[in-house]
Structures are given as structure tokens and as C-alpha cells.
C-alpha positions as CSV (number, residue, x, y, z in Angstrom):
1,L,103.6,77.0,137.0
2,D,104.2,79.2,134.0
3,S,103.4,82.3,136.1
4,L,105.8,81.2,138.8
5,L,108.6,80.5,136.3
6,Q,108.0,84.0,134.8
7,E,108.2,85.6,138.2
8,I,111.5,83.9,138.9
9,K,112.9,84.8,135.5
10,M,111.9,88.5,135.8
11,G,113.0,88.7,139.4
12,S,109.7,90.2,140.3
13,K,108.6,91.1,143.8
14,Y,104.9,90.3,143.3
15,R,102.7,87.8,141.6
16,A,103.0,87.8,137.8
17,V,100.4,90.0,136.1
18,K,98.8,89.4,132.7
19,A,96.3,92.4,132.5
20,V,95.9,95.8,134.2
21,L,92.7,97.4,135.3
22,F,92.7,101.2,136.0
23,D,90.4,103.3,138.0
24,M,89.9,106.8,136.4
25,D,89.1,109.6,138.8
26,G,92.1,110.7,140.8
27,L,94.2,108.0,139.2
28,L,94.3,108.7,135.4
29,L,92.7,112.1,135.5
30,D,93.0,114.8,138.1
31,T,89.3,115.0,138.7
32,E,89.4,114.9,142.5
33,N,90.4,118.5,142.7
34,I,87.6,119.4,140.4
35,Y,85.1,117.4,142.5
36,T,86.4,119.3,145.6
37,L,86.0,122.7,143.9
38,G,82.5,121.9,142.4
39,T,81.2,120.4,145.7
40,Q,82.4,123.4,147.7
41,T,80.8,125.8,145.2
42,I,77.4,124.3,145.9
43,L,77.9,123.8,149.7
44,S,78.9,127.5,150.0
45,Q,75.3,128.3,149.0
46,Y,74.2,126.7,152.2
47,G,77.0,128.0,154.4
48,K,78.7,124.6,154.6
49,E,82.4,123.6,154.3
50,Y,83.6,120.5,152.4
51,T,86.2,118.7,154.6
52,W,88.9,116.4,153.5
53,D,87.9,113.7,156.1
54,F,84.4,113.5,154.7
55,K,85.6,113.6,151.1
56,A,87.8,110.6,151.8
57,K,84.6,108.6,152.6
58,L,83.1,109.5,149.2
59,M,86.1,108.6,146.9
60,G,85.2,105.8,144.5
61,K,81.5,105.8,145.1
62,R,78.8,106.2,142.4
63,T,77.1,109.6,141.8
64,D,73.8,108.6,143.4
65,E,75.5,107.4,146.6
66,V,77.7,110.5,146.8
67,A,74.6,112.8,146.5
68,R,72.7,110.9,149.2
69,M,75.7,111.0,151.6
70,I,76.3,114.7,151.1
71,V,72.7,115.7,151.6
72,D,72.5,113.6,154.7
73,H,75.8,114.6,156.2
74,Y,75.3,118.3,155.7
75,E,71.6,118.2,156.4
76,L,70.8,120.0,153.2
77,P,67.2,121.2,152.6
78,I,67.1,119.5,149.1
79,P,66.6,115.9,147.9
80,S,69.6,114.0,146.7
81,E,68.2,114.1,143.1
82,E,68.4,117.9,143.2
83,W,72.1,117.7,144.4
84,V,72.8,115.6,141.3
85,V,71.2,118.2,139.0
86,K,73.1,121.0,140.7
87,S,76.5,119.2,140.7
88,T,76.1,118.0,137.1
89,A,75.6,121.6,136.0
90,V,78.8,122.7,137.8
91,Y,80.9,119.8,136.7
92,K,79.8,120.2,133.1
93,E,81.8,123.4,133.0
94,L,84.8,122.1,135.0
95,F,85.4,118.5,133.7
96,P,86.6,119.3,130.2
97,T,89.5,121.3,131.8
98,V,90.8,118.3,133.7
99,S,94.4,117.1,133.1
100,A,96.0,113.7,133.1
101,L,98.1,112.8,136.1
102,P,101.8,112.2,136.2
103,G,103.1,109.1,134.5
104,V,99.7,108.0,133.2
105,A,100.3,108.4,129.4
106,K,103.8,106.8,129.7
107,L,102.6,103.7,131.5
108,V,99.4,103.1,129.5
109,H,101.3,103.5,126.2
110,H,104.0,101.1,127.4
111,L,101.6,98.4,128.4
112,V,99.7,98.6,125.1
113,K,103.0,98.5,123.1
114,S,104.0,95.5,125.1
115,G,100.7,93.7,124.3
116,I,99.3,93.8,127.8
117,P,95.5,93.9,127.9
118,I,94.2,97.0,129.8
119,A,90.8,98.4,130.8
120,V,89.3,101.3,132.7
121,A,87.0,100.4,135.5
122,S,85.4,103.6,136.7
123,S,82.5,104.4,139.0
124,S,81.7,107.4,136.8
125,S,78.5,107.2,134.7
126,T,78.9,107.0,130.9
127,P,77.9,110.7,130.4
128,A,80.4,111.8,133.2
129,Y,83.1,109.6,131.6
130,Q,82.5,111.3,128.2
131,L,82.6,114.7,129.7
132,K,85.8,114.1,131.7
133,T,87.6,112.6,128.7
134,T,86.6,115.3,126.2
135,N,90.2,116.4,125.9
136,H,91.8,113.0,126.4
137,T,90.2,111.0,123.6
138,G,93.6,109.9,122.2
139,L,94.8,108.6,125.6
140,F,91.6,106.6,126.2
141,S,91.6,105.1,122.7
142,L,94.5,103.0,123.9
143,F,92.4,101.0,126.3
144,D,90.8,97.7,125.2
145,H,87.6,98.3,127.2
146,I,86.0,101.1,129.2
147,I,83.7,99.9,132.0
148,T,81.6,102.6,133.7
149,G,79.6,102.5,136.9
150,D,76.2,102.5,135.1
151,N,77.1,99.3,133.2
152,E,74.2,96.9,133.6
153,K,76.7,94.1,134.5
154,V,77.9,96.1,137.5
155,K,75.2,95.4,140.0
156,N,77.1,96.6,143.1
157,A,79.4,99.6,143.4
158,K,82.9,99.5,144.9
159,P,83.9,98.1,147.4
160,A,82.1,95.2,145.8
161,P,84.3,93.5,143.2
162,D,81.7,93.6,140.4
163,I,83.3,96.2,138.2
164,F,86.8,94.6,138.3
165,L,85.4,91.1,137.7
166,H,83.4,92.4,134.7
167,A,86.5,94.2,133.3
168,A,88.5,91.0,133.7
169,D,85.8,89.1,131.9
170,K,85.8,91.6,129.0
171,L,89.5,91.1,128.7
172,N,88.9,87.3,128.5
173,M,90.9,86.5,131.6
174,G,88.9,83.4,132.4
175,E,90.5,81.5,135.2
176,S,93.4,84.0,135.4
177,I,91.5,86.7,137.3
178,S,94.1,86.6,140.1
179,N,96.7,87.6,137.4
180,C,94.9,91.0,137.0
181,L,96.5,94.0,138.6
182,V,94.2,96.8,139.8
183,V,95.6,100.4,139.9
184,E,93.5,102.7,142.2
185,D,93.7,105.9,144.3
186,A,90.7,105.3,146.5
187,P,90.3,103.1,149.6
188,L,87.0,101.7,148.3
189,G,88.6,100.8,145.0
190,V,91.5,99.1,146.8
191,E,88.9,97.0,148.7
192,A,87.1,96.2,145.5
193,G,90.3,95.0,143.9
194,I,91.2,92.8,146.9
195,N,87.6,91.4,147.0
196,A,88.1,90.4,143.4
197,G,91.2,88.4,144.3
198,M,93.6,90.8,142.5
199,Q,96.7,92.6,143.6
200,V,96.3,96.4,143.9
201,V,98.7,99.2,143.3
202,M,97.5,102.3,145.1
203,V,98.4,105.9,144.2
204,P,96.7,107.7,147.0
205,D,96.2,111.4,147.6
206,K,99.1,112.5,149.9
207,R,96.6,113.7,152.4
208,L,95.0,110.3,152.9
209,H,95.9,108.7,156.3
210,S,98.1,105.6,156.2
211,D,95.2,103.7,157.8
212,H,93.5,103.9,154.4
213,T,96.4,102.7,152.3
214,S,97.6,99.7,154.3
215,K,95.5,97.1,152.5
216,A,97.1,97.8,149.1
217,T,99.8,95.4,147.6
218,L,102.0,98.4,146.8
219,T,101.6,102.1,147.5
220,L,103.2,104.7,145.2
221,P,103.4,108.6,145.2
222,N,102.7,108.6,141.4
223,L,102.7,106.3,138.4
224,H,106.2,107.4,137.3
225,D,107.4,105.3,140.3
226,F,105.7,102.1,139.0
227,K,108.2,99.5,137.9
228,P,106.4,97.1,135.5
229,E,109.1,94.4,136.1
230,D,108.0,94.2,139.8
231,F,104.9,92.4,138.5
232,S,106.7,90.4,135.7
233,L,105.5,92.9,133.1
234,P,108.0,94.1,130.4
235,P,110.3,96.8,131.7
236,Y,110.4,100.2,130.0
237,P,112.8,99.9,127.0
238,Y,114.3,103.3,127.0
239,T,118.1,103.7,126.6
240,P,120.4,106.5,127.6
241,V,120.9,109.5,125.3
242,T,123.3,112.5,125.2
243,H,121.7,114.9,122.8
244,V,118.1,116.1,122.3
245,I,116.4,117.4,119.1
246,F,113.0,119.2,119.3
247,D,110.3,119.8,116.7
248,M,108.8,123.3,117.1
249,D,105.2,123.8,116.1
250,G,102.7,122.2,118.5
251,L,105.7,120.9,120.6
252,L,107.6,124.0,121.7
253,L,105.1,126.6,120.6
254,N,101.3,126.5,120.6
255,T,101.0,127.3,116.9
256,Q,99.1,124.3,115.8
257,N,95.8,125.7,117.1
258,M,96.5,128.8,115.0
259,Y,97.0,126.6,111.9
260,S,93.8,124.7,112.6
261,S,91.6,127.8,113.3
262,V,92.7,129.6,110.1
263,S,92.2,126.4,108.0
264,A,88.7,126.0,109.5
265,R,87.8,129.5,108.5
266,I,88.9,129.1,105.0
267,L,87.1,125.7,104.6
268,A,83.9,127.2,106.2
269,K,83.7,129.7,103.3
270,H,83.3,126.8,101.0
271,G,80.9,124.8,103.1
272,K,83.5,122.3,104.3
273,E,84.6,121.1,107.7
274,P,88.1,120.1,108.8
275,D,89.0,116.4,108.4
276,W,91.0,115.2,111.5
277,N,92.5,112.2,109.7
278,F,93.7,114.4,106.9
279,K,95.4,116.7,109.5
280,M,97.2,113.7,110.9
281,K,98.6,112.9,107.5
282,V,99.9,116.4,106.8
283,I,101.0,117.8,110.2
284,G,104.8,118.2,110.3
285,R,105.2,118.6,106.5
286,R,106.4,121.7,104.7
287,S,103.7,124.4,104.1
288,E,103.9,124.1,100.3
289,E,103.2,120.4,100.5
290,V,100.3,120.9,102.9
291,A,98.7,123.5,100.8
292,A,98.8,121.4,97.6
293,M,97.4,118.4,99.5
294,A,94.7,120.5,101.2
295,V,93.5,121.9,97.8
296,E,93.3,118.4,96.4
297,H,91.7,116.7,99.5
298,Y,89.0,119.3,100.0
299,Q,88.6,120.1,96.3
300,L,89.0,123.8,96.8
301,P,88.9,126.4,94.0
302,Y,92.5,127.5,94.4
303,S,95.9,126.5,93.3
304,G,98.2,125.3,96.0
305,E,100.1,128.6,95.9
306,E,96.8,130.6,96.2
307,Y,95.7,128.6,99.1
308,L,99.0,129.1,100.9
309,Q,98.9,132.8,100.3
310,I,95.4,133.1,101.8
311,H,96.4,130.9,104.7
312,E,99.6,132.7,105.5
313,S,98.2,136.2,105.3
314,E,96.0,135.3,108.3
315,L,98.7,133.3,110.1
316,Y,101.3,136.0,109.9
317,A,99.2,138.3,112.2
318,L,98.9,135.5,114.7
319,F,102.4,134.0,114.9
320,P,104.0,136.8,117.0
321,T,101.4,136.1,119.7
322,C,102.2,132.4,120.2
323,D,103.2,131.0,123.6
324,L,105.5,128.3,124.8
325,M,103.9,125.0,125.6
326,P,103.7,123.8,129.2
327,G,107.0,122.5,130.6
328,V,109.1,123.7,127.7
329,E,111.0,126.5,129.4
330,R,111.8,124.4,132.5
331,L,113.2,121.5,130.4
332,L,115.2,123.6,128.0
333,R,116.9,125.6,130.8
334,H,117.5,122.4,132.7
335,L,119.2,120.7,129.8
336,K,121.3,123.7,129.0
337,K,122.3,124.1,132.7
338,N,123.5,120.5,132.6
339,N,125.5,120.9,129.3
340,V,123.2,118.6,127.3
341,K,123.4,119.7,123.7
342,I,120.0,120.6,122.1
343,A,118.7,121.5,118.7
344,V,115.5,122.3,116.8
345,A,114.4,120.5,113.6
346,T,111.4,122.3,112.2
347,S,109.6,122.1,108.8
348,S,108.9,125.9,109.1
349,A,111.0,128.1,106.8
350,R,113.6,130.3,108.6
351,N,111.6,133.5,108.1
352,I,108.5,131.9,109.5
353,M,110.3,130.5,112.5
354,E,111.7,134.0,113.3
355,M,108.2,135.4,113.0
356,K,107.0,132.9,115.6
357,T,110.0,133.5,118.0
358,Q,111.4,137.0,117.7
359,T,108.6,138.9,119.5
360,K,108.5,136.8,122.7
361,H,110.9,133.9,122.6
362,T,114.3,135.2,121.3
363,E,116.1,134.4,124.5
364,I,114.8,130.9,125.0
365,F,115.6,130.0,121.4
366,S,119.1,131.3,121.9
367,L,119.7,128.3,124.2
368,F,119.7,125.8,121.2
369,D,123.1,124.8,119.8
370,H,121.6,125.1,116.3
371,I,118.3,125.2,114.5
372,V,117.5,123.3,111.2
373,T,114.6,124.8,109.3
374,G,112.5,123.5,106.3
375,C,114.3,125.8,103.9
376,D,117.8,124.6,104.7
377,S,119.9,124.3,101.6
378,E,121.0,120.8,102.4
379,L,117.5,119.6,103.1
380,V,115.9,117.8,100.1
381,K,113.1,115.8,101.7
382,S,110.6,116.8,104.5
383,K,109.1,114.7,107.3
384,P,108.2,111.8,107.4
385,D,111.6,111.4,105.7
386,P,114.3,111.3,108.4
387,Q,116.7,113.7,106.6
388,I,116.0,116.7,108.8
389,Y,116.8,114.8,112.0
390,D,119.9,113.3,110.6
391,L,121.0,116.8,109.5
392,A,120.4,118.1,113.0
393,R,122.4,115.3,114.4
394,Q,125.3,115.9,112.1
395,R,125.5,119.6,113.0
396,F,126.2,118.9,116.6
397,S,129.9,119.7,117.2
398,D,130.6,116.1,118.3
399,C,128.3,114.5,115.8
400,P,126.8,111.8,118.1
401,D,125.5,108.4,116.9
402,S,121.8,108.4,116.1
403,D,120.9,106.1,119.0
404,K,122.3,108.8,121.4
405,C,119.8,111.4,120.2
406,L,116.3,111.8,121.6
407,V,113.6,113.4,119.5
408,F,110.6,115.3,120.9
409,E,107.6,115.4,118.5
410,D,103.9,116.1,118.5
411,A,103.1,114.9,114.9
412,P,102.8,111.4,113.5
413,N,105.0,112.3,110.5
414,G,107.6,113.6,112.9
415,V,107.6,110.5,115.0
416,V,108.1,108.4,111.8
417,A,111.0,110.7,110.8
418,G,112.7,110.4,114.1
419,L,112.4,106.7,114.3
420,A,113.6,106.3,110.8
421,A,116.6,108.3,111.7
422,G,117.5,105.6,114.3
423,M,116.5,107.8,117.3
424,Q,114.1,107.3,120.2
425,V,111.1,109.6,120.1
426,V,109.0,111.1,122.9
427,M,105.6,112.0,121.5
428,I,103.4,114.8,123.0
429,P,100.4,114.7,120.7
430,H,97.2,116.7,120.3
431,H,94.6,115.1,122.6
432,K,92.6,113.8,119.6
433,T,95.4,111.8,118.1
434,G,94.3,108.2,118.0
435,K,95.9,104.9,118.9
436,E,97.3,104.0,115.5
437,Y,99.4,107.2,115.5
438,L,100.4,106.9,119.1
439,L,101.8,103.4,119.2
440,P,105.0,103.9,117.1
441,A,106.5,106.4,119.5
442,T,109.1,105.3,122.1
443,Q,107.4,107.2,124.9
444,L,104.0,109.0,125.1
445,L,103.4,112.0,127.3
446,S,100.4,114.3,127.8
447,S,102.6,117.3,128.4
448,M,106.3,118.2,128.4
449,A,105.9,119.1,132.0
450,D,105.5,115.3,132.7
451,F,108.9,114.4,131.1
452,Q,111.4,112.6,133.4
453,P,114.9,113.2,132.1
454,Q,116.3,110.2,134.0
455,D,114.1,107.9,131.8
456,F,116.7,108.4,129.1
457,G,119.8,108.7,131.3
458,L,119.7,112.5,131.4
459,P,120.3,114.5,134.6
460,P,117.0,114.6,136.7
461,F,115.4,117.8,137.7
462,A,116.7,119.1,141.0
463,S,113.4,118.5,142.7
464,D,113.3,114.9,141.6
465,N,116.9,114.4,142.7
466,N,116.1,115.7,146.2
467,S,113.1,113.5,146.6
């Protein structure tokens, strides 16, 4: 009765959902293209071609089943165990390069912030899961449980319901199994979800024939199109904005890796290793503050000034070579074309900012209405204090209200600063940034290329508008 009343109240189209179970390959991570490349690499050694029709039959199956089917189908002169060895070697090189698929980080983050239990239910083995998520540890830290295909409680592979029933059990769903929502890309996974008595949202490969998608409760082109309220889940809470303010290092420019590599070299000279948790505490602060904190934290034989001088002497040679992060140029040109006012608020001093931008990025940085740097005469406090974002807001010619400004950040300190300034914050963090630092953000993305302007009432990209 409670679920029915909730559905009526939310105006939802489908049965109310209390937990969400995600497949991984081809749904959260773009591994299917890597599987195709790796499989074809091996088949080419035998003069065989990997076809889409046959690949569709393998999606969602466990490694041992896939190996056996490939060897039989192509009549390969090797046992299935040897295929596993060969494919594992190829995938070991390819999997760490895999990217998250559109809308994934946004939805997962929203569900966790809303208190909805979530789990991964993947046919991948534990070693394969670890390899695929190498560069996505932060994203996967958001899940309550990770169930892999080699789990002893998963006796039968998809399309059997075992893995989803076990995931529901781990989430303590009890008698509410039917209130779990499965999100899948593969026909076998859809069948497994249905066999578990759950609703299934399918995000299939666009090449998959409609015959393979008809059983799903709902079929979507990507997870950006998922509307939580359709299943009585809390809707996205974003509100319209008119102005956008960007951090710079690690957000617009790929300079954070430069900072990290130089710091690691200095620490190695003293037999020390970088502390990731410490980096999370200092990233986004002024360089003078970071230097003093580093000397104290690592007990280095320098003054803060000496450490900073050593650090900067190496960095200055690297800064002019930095590149724009993925999706940055497209978004900046789009906002400028649509007369959306944009600014930069960076903890870097003006001369350092120019060192990073003047060689390769002068034209793109000329698009900004203004740039506030860490050495600004009116700036007294650095991030996580909100002053730099408030200052950037005030310098827009029309001085908008803070709730009409959207901040883009990669660093926890910057997120705290933007929120404290009364603004919404889109976070695009380093892949190792953990759950505690991700949750405060208004929205989480794996790349700026995945940003949907219309989420915040901004003009959509032309391609999105046409579609």
C-alpha cells in the first residue's frame, strides 16, 4: 500500500523502486568496444572475423562460457582454457583505458545522495572487475556492494536470476525484491532481471535488434535520459542558472598530473611516497599554503619557501605544455556562442596562470568575461573559503544572485568553496577521489564531455537539441 501511495504521489509511470542494481560491462563502463577489439585481435591470428550477430549472443555471459562458445563457433584449434589465457593477456593491456559511459556518474551520485541503496551485479570475475575499474575507483566507491560473477553465492550465470537475487539480499531488500530496479545493456541481463521478478531498464547497443530489447520495462539510448521520478525515485534537484564559473587546474587544464609527478619526485629523494588523502586536503589551495602543509606533513628538511622554490623550478618547464581537458573547448565555445557569461576562479597566481595558458591556450581563455586569480588584491582567503567564487560573481557586469551561478570544480576544497558561496557545483574529480569527497557536490561527472547544459537550464548543445 505504501508503495502504491508513493507511486500516486510521484506520478510515476512504473512500480515504485527502493533499490537499483547495475550491470557493469557496456552499461557503466564502455568495455564492450574493448571486448570487440581484443576478441578480433586474437581471431585475426586464425583468419576469422568477429561478427556483431555472434557478439550479441555472448553479451552478459561469464568468461568461461564466452571462451567455450567462441572456440566452438569459430572451430579454433585451441581449448577454451587457452582462449582465456590469450584474451586475458590482451584485455590486461586494454581494460585500464576504459571510460565511463554517458550519464553514469550523474545517476549513481544522485541515487547515493538521495539515500537509495545501489549495487553492481556483474558477470565479470573479481580480477577482471579490478582491472576494468583501475581508473574508476572513486565512482565504484559509491556503490554499497559489488557482486561479481565468481561470487560463490552466484551458482548460475545470467539469464538465471542468481546474481540479482544475491545483490538484493546484500542490500537487505527482504520481501521487497520486486521493488528493485535492474539497469542492463544485454539481453541475457534483461532476462535475468525479469526472472528475478524485477523491473528492468535497458540501455542497449544501438546495433542491437529490437527483438532483443522488447522484454525490458523501459529502453533508453543512454542514462542521461533516465528520469528517476518515473520509478518514484527522487528527481534530480538541479535548478536553472545564468552564469558559469570554472576552476582551472585539473578542470580546464591537465596540470594536476604535473603537480603530482613533481611532488612524487621530490618525496622520492627523501624515501617518502605521496599520500592521496593529504592531496585531497590541499588540492585547490594557494601554492604557498600547500608548500607549508607538505613540509609539515611529510617532515621534509626544507622551509615552506624552499620546498616551493624546488617544486616550481620543475613545474615552470612543464606548464607551457599543458593541454585542455576533454570536453572543455566544446563547452566554452558553446556557452560563449549562446551569450552565457563565464569566468575563471583559480588559486594560481596571475603569472602562473599566464605561464599555463599563453603558449597554447590564449585564444580559448580570451572567451572568459573575467579571470580571478589567487593573487588578486581583493582576495584575502583561499579555497575552501567561498571568497574567490563570490568575488568572481560580483565581477560579472550584471552581478547575478549566487544561486544563478554554476561552479565547475575538480577538487574537494573547491566544491566546499562553491557550495559555501551559495552556488551549485558540478564536480569532475580525479578518478581516485573517494565517496566522502564526492557526495557534497551538486552533480558528479566523469568528464566535462558528459555535461548536459540543459540540466541547469542552459541552452543544450545543437546535437542534443536536434535529437
